[in-house]
N, C-alpha and C positions, 0 to 999 in steps of 0.2 A: 504494500500499500504504499502511496506517494506520501512523503512528509509535507507539513504546510511549509509555505515559505516564511523565511523570517522576516520580522518587521525591519523595514529599512527607513533611514532619514534622507530628506531630500529638500533642498531649497531651490525652488524653479521659478521660472517666469510666471505672471497671471495668465489663466487660460478662461475660457468662458464660465460665466456664473452657472451653476447647476442647482441640483437640489440639495439643500441645506441639511444639516444633521438633525435626526430626531431630537425634541425638545430635551430629553432626559440625558442623552449623550452630550448634546452641545451644552447644557447647564454644567455638567460633570468636567468637561474638558475646559471651559471656560472658568471654572472655579480653581483649577488646576494652574491654568495659564495667567490668571490674572497678576498674582504677585512676582512670576517670574518676568512677564512683561513689564511691570513696573519698575523693578531692579534694572531693567535695561533700558528704562525712559521711553518705552514704546507703548502702543495701545493696539487692541484687537479691531480691525475694520470688519471683518467678516470671516465667518468659519463654515466649511463644509467637511461632511463626511460622508462619503458616497462608494459604490462600487464601480470601477472602471476597469477596462479591458485587461489590465495586470494586477487587478486585485483592490482591495479596499483602500482609500487614499482618505487621510485627515489633512486637510488644508486649512492654512490659517495665513489670512492676509493681514499684515500688521504694517504699523508706520509710525514714526516719532511722535511722541505727545505735543499737541499743539502745530502739526505739519499742515501748511496752508500753501498753495503755490504763489500766493502774494506776500509772503513773509519770507524772512531768510532763516527758516527752519527747514534743514534738511530733511530729504525722506531717509527711509530706512537702506542700508546698504548690504552687499553681501557678508562683510565681516559680522553685522549684526544679526542677520538670518542665520549664520553659522552657529552664533553662539547660543541664540534662543532656540535653535534646533536641537543642540546639545542638551541644555538644560531641562527643555521641556520634555523631550525623550524619557531622560532619567527620572522625571516627576511624575509623568503617566505611568512608567513602569513600577514605581513604587507605589502609586496609588491604585494600580489595577484598574484603571478607569476604562480600557477596552481589553476584552480577554481573547482576542483573536489576531492573527498576522493582519498588519496594515502598513501602509507606507505614511510617513510624516514629511509634510512639505511646509515649509515657511518661506512667505513670499511678499514682496512689495506689492501694492495693489496697482501701482503705476501711474501714470499720468492721468488716465481716466478712469481714475478710481470710483469703484461702486458706492451707491448711497443706499445704506441699508436701515436707516433710522431716522426719525424726525429730527434728532440733534444734527445729523448730518447736513440736512437741506438748509437747517438754520445756520449752521456755521460756514457753510460756503455760499451763502446768499450772495449775490453779486456776480457770481460765475456762471458760464453756460454750461448747460446740462442736457441731457437727454433723457425723458421719461417713456417707458412701455407699459400701457395700462391692461389690466386683465379685462376689463370691459370698456366699451366704446365712451370716449368723453361725452358728458351731457351738460352743456352750458346753459345758463340763465335763459328764461324764456325770451324769445327774440333775437336771441343772439346765434350766428352761424356757427358750425363747426362739429354739430353733432355727428359720431360716428368715428371720430378720428382715436386712434388707438396709441399715437406716438406724439409727444409734445417736445419741442427742443427750443430752447432759447435761455434766457438769462433767469436764473432762480432768485425769486423773491423774498424768499424765506417761509415761515408756517405761521399759521393762524389756528391755533386748537389742533385738530388732527388733520387740517386742511394743508396741502402743499401748493405754494403759490409759484407760478412761472409765468413770464412774459414769452408767450410761443411767437416764433418768426411769422406765422401766418395768422394765428387767431387773436393775437394781443394776449392781454392778461388773462390767466385761467387759474381756477383753483381745483384741486382734486384730491378726494380722500385718501389719506395714507395708505388704507386697506385695498383700494383698488389699484396700486402700483404693483407691477409683476416685477419691474426691475428698473433701475435707473443708474446712470452713471455721470461723471463730469465729462465734458468734451473739450479736449486739449485743442487750443487755439494758437499756432505759432504766432510768436510776437512781431510786430511790425517797427521798421524804423525808415526815417526819411532818407533819400538819397544823398550823394555826398554833394548834388547840385542844388538840393533843397527843393527838388521836384516832388512829384507825388509820391506818396509812401509806397514801398513794395515789401514783399516778404522776404524775410532774411532766414540764415541758419543759425540765429541766434538761440543758444540753448537754456532750456528751463533749469533752475538749479539743481533739480532731481534728475534730468533726464540721463545724464552720463550715469547715475548710479543704477538707475532703472534699466538700461540698455546693458549694463554688465551683468544685473541680477537676470536678464532673460538668457544669458549665454551659460549659466550654472545649472547643470544637470547632473551634479556629482551624486552618486549613493554611496551609502557606507552600511554595510551589514551589521546586524545587530550582533554583539557578544554570544 
């Protein structure tokens, strides 16, 4: 009879967001991870626990506390992901949180980081984002736009449990947080005036976290458990 594959550790690039962990597993992992992330001055963005072609994967997207593209607070880098992966792996083994083989992945959420809570929408107000809805958008009576399932534009923050956005085509819209299937920031390359002072043009000016994120995406190193 074939032996089960050992648990491995990985820190890799962000992938498509999929089914998140069941509530009990997610809560247990978050409880173990919280003090470890705090010790590394990081915070959890999103957690996934799902079966993929190569087996079960526990994937944590993390970033530096207070990270914001508009501020000089760098994102999480390769070295930080490696240290968190090492410490969390040991802590999960001691706690016995998951009792079968799985892969542990620690990753930066990237420039187009997911928006998974109302706090995220409030924190990143003023930045461009894309929101995909579970149900078609239902605007106020007399306003066009019914049937739209994707809203994209500037985040305007939150109002109670409503997420507000200035959609590029529909104008200002408010949607219930519970109607959102997934959402993420939209990276817009910075612009700068040309040397002649003419119209602005796109440049290759790099976001403070872009180099770190690109480096993270190249890391696919795996390490077998003892």
